[in-house]
C-alpha positions in Angstrom: 0.2 -0.2 0.1 1.0 3.5 -1.1 2.5 5.9 1.9 -0.7 7.7 3.2 -2.7 9.7 6.0 -5.8 7.6 7.3 -8.2 8.5 9.4 -10.6 7.5 11.5 -13.4 9.4 13.7 -15.1 7.1 16.9 -16.9 8.8 19.6 -15.9 12.5 18.1 -12.5 11.7 19.0 -11.0 12.1 14.8 -7.6 9.7 14.9 -5.5 10.6 12.1 -2.3 8.0 10.9 0.9 8.5 9.7 1.2 5.2 7.8 4.2 4.2 6.0 5.7 1.6 7.5 9.0 0.8 4.8 10.3 4.0 6.2 9.1 4.5 9.8 6.1 6.6 9.0 8.7 8.4 7.3 6.3 11.9 5.4 6.6 12.0 1.7 5.7 15.0 -0.2 2.3 14.0 -1.0 1.8 13.0 3.0 2.7 16.4 3.4 0.4 17.8 1.3 -2.7 16.2 2.5 -2.7 16.7 5.6 -3.6 20.3 5.6 -6.7 19.7 3.2 -7.3 16.5 5.6 -7.7 18.9 9.0 -10.0 21.4 7.5 -11.7 18.1 6.0 -12.0 17.5 10.1 -12.1 20.7 11.8 -15.4 21.3 9.7 -17.5 18.2 11.0 -19.5 18.5 13.8 -19.1 15.5 15.3 -15.3 15.8 16.0 -14.4 17.2 19.5 -11.2 16.7 19.3 -8.1 14.6 17.7 -4.9 13.0 17.9 -1.9 12.5 15.4 0.1 9.0 15.6 2.0 7.2 13.4 1.1 3.3 12.4 3.1 0.2 14.5 5.6 0.8 16.8 6.7 4.0 15.1 5.4 7.6 15.5 7.5 9.5 12.5 10.7 8.9 11.3 10.6 12.8 9.9 10.3 13.7 6.0 11.2 11.1 3.9 14.9 11.9 2.6 14.5 11.3 -0.8 11.9 14.2 -1.2 15.0 16.5 0.0 17.0 15.8 -3.2 15.2 18.0 -5.5 13.9 21.2 -3.8 14.8 21.4 0.1 12.9 23.9 0.3 10.6 23.5 -1.3 10.2 20.3 0.6 10.8 22.2 4.1 7.4 24.4 2.8 5.4 21.9 2.3 6.6 20.7 6.3 5.6 24.0 7.4 2.2 24.5 5.6 1.3 20.7 7.9 3.0 21.6 10.3 0.8 25.5 11.0 -2.1 23.7 9.8 -2.2 21.7 12.5 -1.4 24.3 15.2 -4.0 26.1 14.0 -6.9 23.2 14.2 -9.9 24.9 16.0 -9.7 21.7 18.2 -7.6 20.0 21.4 -5.1 18.3 19.6 -3.0 15.2 20.5 0.0 13.6 19.4 0.5 9.7 20.8 3.7 8.7 20.3 5.5 5.4 20.2 9.2 4.8 18.8 10.8 7.5 16.8 9.8 11.3 16.5 11.9 12.8 14.9 12.9 15.5 12.5 9.7 16.0 10.7 7.7 13.8 13.2 9.0 16.1 16.1 7.7 19.3 14.0 4.0 17.3 13.8 4.2 16.8 17.7 5.2 20.0 18.4 2.7 21.1 16.6 -0.1 19.0 19.2 -1.8 20.4 21.7 -0.9 17.3 24.3 2.0 15.0 23.9 1.8 11.5 25.8 4.7 9.2 25.0 5.7 5.6 25.8 8.3 4.3 27.5 11.2 3.3 24.7 10.0 6.3 22.4 13.0 8.7 21.1 13.0 12.6 20.0 15.1 14.4 17.8 15.3 17.5 15.9 17.7 16.5 13.3 18.2 19.3 10.1 22.4 19.9 11.5 22.5 16.2 10.5 21.4 17.7 7.1 22.5 20.8 6.9 19.1 22.1 6.7 17.9 25.5 8.6 15.3 24.7 11.3 12.8 27.4 10.2 11.8 30.4 12.0 8.5 29.2 13.2 9.2 26.0 14.4 11.9 27.0 16.2 9.9 29.3 18.6 7.4 26.9 18.6 10.1 24.3 19.8 11.6 26.5 21.8 8.6 27.3 24.1 8.0 24.2 25.1 11.3 23.2 26.2 13.0 26.5 26.9 15.6 27.9 24.7 18.4 25.3 26.4 16.8 22.3 25.9 16.3 24.0 22.3 19.1 24.8 21.5 20.7 21.0 22.1 18.5 19.3 20.1 19.2 21.3 16.9 23.0 21.9 17.6 23.3 18.6 18.2 20.9 16.6 16.4 20.9 13.4 19.5 18.0 11.6 20.3 16.6 11.9 23.7 14.4 9.4 25.9 10.6 10.0 27.1 12.3 10.8 29.9 14.2 13.7 29.4 11.4 14.8 27.5 8.7 14.6 30.1 11.4 16.8 32.5 12.0 19.0 29.1 8.2 19.9 28.8 8.1 18.2 25.6 5.9 15.9 26.1 3.1 15.7 29.1 2.6 12.2 30.0 5.0 9.3 29.4 2.9 5.9 29.7 3.8 2.1 30.1 4.5 -0.1 27.5 1.2 -0.8 26.0 -0.6 1.5 28.1 -0.3 4.9 25.9 -3.8 3.3 24.0 -5.8 3.3 26.8 -4.5 6.0 28.6 -5.5 8.2 25.4 -8.6 7.2 25.0 -9.7 7.6 28.8 -7.7 11.2 28.2 -10.1 12.2 24.6 -12.8 10.8 27.0 -12.1 13.9 28.9 -11.9 16.3 26.5 -14.5 15.8 24.8 -16.8 15.7 27.9 -15.7 19.1 29.0 -16.6 23.1 27.0 -15.6 23.2 23.4 -15.4 27.2 24.6 -13.7 26.9 27.0 -11.5 25.1 25.1 -11.1 27.3 21.9 -10.5 30.7 23.9 -7.9 29.3 26.1 -6.2 27.4 22.9 -6.3 30.8 21.6 -4.6 32.4 24.8 -2.2 29.9 25.7 -0.7 30.3 21.5 -0.3 34.1 22.1 -3.2 36.0 21.3 -3.8 38.6 22.6 -7.2 40.7 20.8 -9.4 38.2 21.2 -11.2 39.1 24.8 -14.1 40.9 24.0 -15.2 38.6 21.7 -14.9 35.5 23.6 -16.8 37.0 26.4 -19.2 37.6 24.2 -19.6 33.8 23.1 -19.4 33.0 26.3 -22.0 35.1 27.0 -24.4 34.3 24.2 -23.5 30.6 24.8 -24.8 30.1 27.9 -22.3 27.6 28.8 -21.6 29.3 31.7 -24.9 29.0 33.5 -25.2 25.3 32.4 -21.8 24.2 33.9 -22.7 26.4 37.4 -26.6 24.1 37.3 -24.6 20.8 36.0 -22.3 21.3 39.0 -25.3 22.0 41.6 -27.3 18.9 40.2 -24.4 16.6 40.2 -25.2 15.4 36.5 -23.6 15.7 33.3 -23.7 19.6 31.9 -25.3 19.6 28.3 -23.2 22.3 26.8 -24.1 24.1 23.7 -21.4 26.1 22.0 -19.5 24.2 19.1 -16.4 25.3 17.3 -17.9 27.1 14.4 -17.4 25.6 10.3 -16.5 27.5 7.6 -18.8 28.3 4.8 
């Protein structure tokens, strides 16, 4: 089967699977191009309330398929950045579920997700120094925001791989799970995500990503939605809230 991105939607969670097992799920040019299109489709689906990005089998993503760099490295990097930015802009919570290698472009994609859960034994690396590539400014800033300047420089200067435990200490990942437990924990946590207020999540995502001009917008959305009153009533009545607000669909 050709390298591709596969997806499914179950219980309001979209799961996108990077599938290129012959090359440890490396991303081809076609896969980079297809990711923004797929994300736009899923963002517009009202049935989707969260998204999980993972790799097939025991590897998350070994980066870009190096053969794609033989023609125009600048074009290949541009495709990766556009995919990364589309993932970062996805309007609902995103979580990278990581097993095995998460390297190069794989780390770019994982960093663009809101959260990262990894299995013990996972390895992380940002490897442009091995190829003489200038890592994009936007990707560098995103990495620095996660791990701080010192760790970002360590990863970028050396291209060395770090284990999941160190990734956890530096903030590159949020949880590390024992072998065999990642899928269960991701399913458990995404059930929590889809039960919560989309209004809270959408506003928090913008604010956490540095948006500073939308305070009035979100106050208006909160007033119009009635979600705060519903949340308080549900708490006092000891029932699950029925939040009404949802991420607007385009078109």
